N, C-alpha and C positions, 0 to 999 in steps of 0.2 A: 504495499500500500505507499510505504516511504517511498522508495526507491525511486519512482518516475517523479516525484518533488525533487530530490535530491538532485537527481541528475539531470532535470532542466535546471536548477539551481545553479548547477556546477558548471554546466556547460554554458551558461550564461554568463559566470565570471571569469570563465576562459579556461576551464579544467579539461586537460584532454584524458580522455578515459581509456582504458583500456580494457577488455574481458579477454575469459579462457589465457589466462597467464598467470606466469608462480613466478615468485621472487627467489632465484637463485643464489644473491647474497647483496650485499650492501653493504658502506662505508660511510660513516658522517666525519665532517670536516668541520671549522668554523661558518662557513658560509653556507653549508646545504648536506644534502645526501644524495649518493650516486645508486642508484639500484640497477642490478644486473637481471634482466626478467626475461625470460622463455616465455614463447607461446606455446600451450600446447595441443595447439590445432597443427601449426606447420612447425614447431622447435627450432624457430628462430629467434634469437637472442638481440635484444635492446639494451643500449642503458639509458637510463634515463635520470634527467639531474632535478632536482626539490631542495625548494626554501626546507621543507619540511615534510616528515614520513611520520603517518599517522598507521600505527600495526592495528588492525584488525583480524588479526587472524587465528582469535579464540581465547580457549583457555587454557590451551597448551602451546600457547605461543614460542614459536621459535626464534621471532624479531625479542620477545621479551628473556629469554633466556640466552642469546647471543648478548644481550646488554646487561647480562647478569642480573637482572630487576627479578628480586625475590618476593612472591607472593604467599600471604597467611589464607586460606580460606580453610572450608572443613574438608577439601577432599570430595571423595568419589561418596555422590550420595546414592547414587544407584545405577545398574544398566536398565537403561528404558528401552521403550521399541516404540515403532509408530507402525501400526497397521493400517495399507491403504486399501480403499473398499470399493466396489460399484454396488449399490441398492438404492429400491425406490423409495426413499426416504418423502418425497415432495410433499405429501399431504400432509407431514406432522409439522412443515417447516412452515409452511404456506403463510405470509403475511406475521410471521413473527422470525424471520432471518436474524440470529443472532450473533454468526459470524463465529465464535467461539463459545462449544457449551462445555462446562466442566463436569465433570461425571465423578462420584464418591459415592461408590456404593461399598457392601463387602466384598466384591470383589475387583472390583478396578477401580483406582484413583488415577486422574489422569484430566484429559477434554479431547474432544472432538471438531473436527472442522467439516461443514457440510455446504459443498459448492451450492450456489444459487439456485441450479436447478434443483436440486434435492435427489441427486442422482449416483455422486459418486463423493469420496471424504478419505477421510485419516481420525483415524485415532491414536493418540500418542498416552501410552501407557506407561505414566513414572513407579508406581507399584500395584502391587495386584497380589490380592489374597490377604493373609492374615497380616497385618501392619507390625514393624519391628521384628521379621524374622527373614533372615537371610532370603529364603524364598518371594517375599512381598518385596525387599527392596530391590532385588534382581531378578525381575519379570522375564525382560531378553535370555536370559541363561538358559538354553535348552529349549528354545519356545517351537513349537510344531505349529503345523497349520489349525490340528482341533484343538491347539491349546489358544490358537489366537482366533478361532471361531467360538469359542467359549468368551474370551474377555469383550469381541463384538457385539454377543446377546446379550450379555450382563452389564455393557455400556448403553446399547438401544434402550434395554428394558421393556420390549415389545416384539412380536415374534414376525421377523420378517425376511423374505430371501434374501440373501447378500453374497457377493462373489470377491474372495479376497487377491488383491493385486500382487501385493510385494507385501514384506514384511521386511522391515528395515532398524537392523539394531544399532544403538548407540549408547 
């Protein structure tokens, strides 16, 4: 939702946006940063010079590690998963599309997103089963299609046909 807005503003302010790329290395000096970037599509390498570099590379940031910036945090909270599905839920969301629907029942804790047509979506499972247990904290460990179907049924709370398209662990 925010990316198109940020993209338009960045371009209007003269930014050069480069996608499908990975940073190989960088060096900082008093005047700015030089980064070596590789296209993930072509393999072509490019040097980029900038006054600033913002590291938006996630909680396991190689940039932060390279700069030896320590972080204090709670560590691993769970082994979560996302279950992408197709299902006709349009009659249940008609006129009340909320974007994110939070799920908190005895079997599933997480959130569900359904596209505006009500025909597909995904379920994010942060914990599943008895809270405080290893099984509860790590729902992605040993996940099967059958278990994913159980979690979907519990999240829906209704009897509806669905097709699991993908199960992504994270």
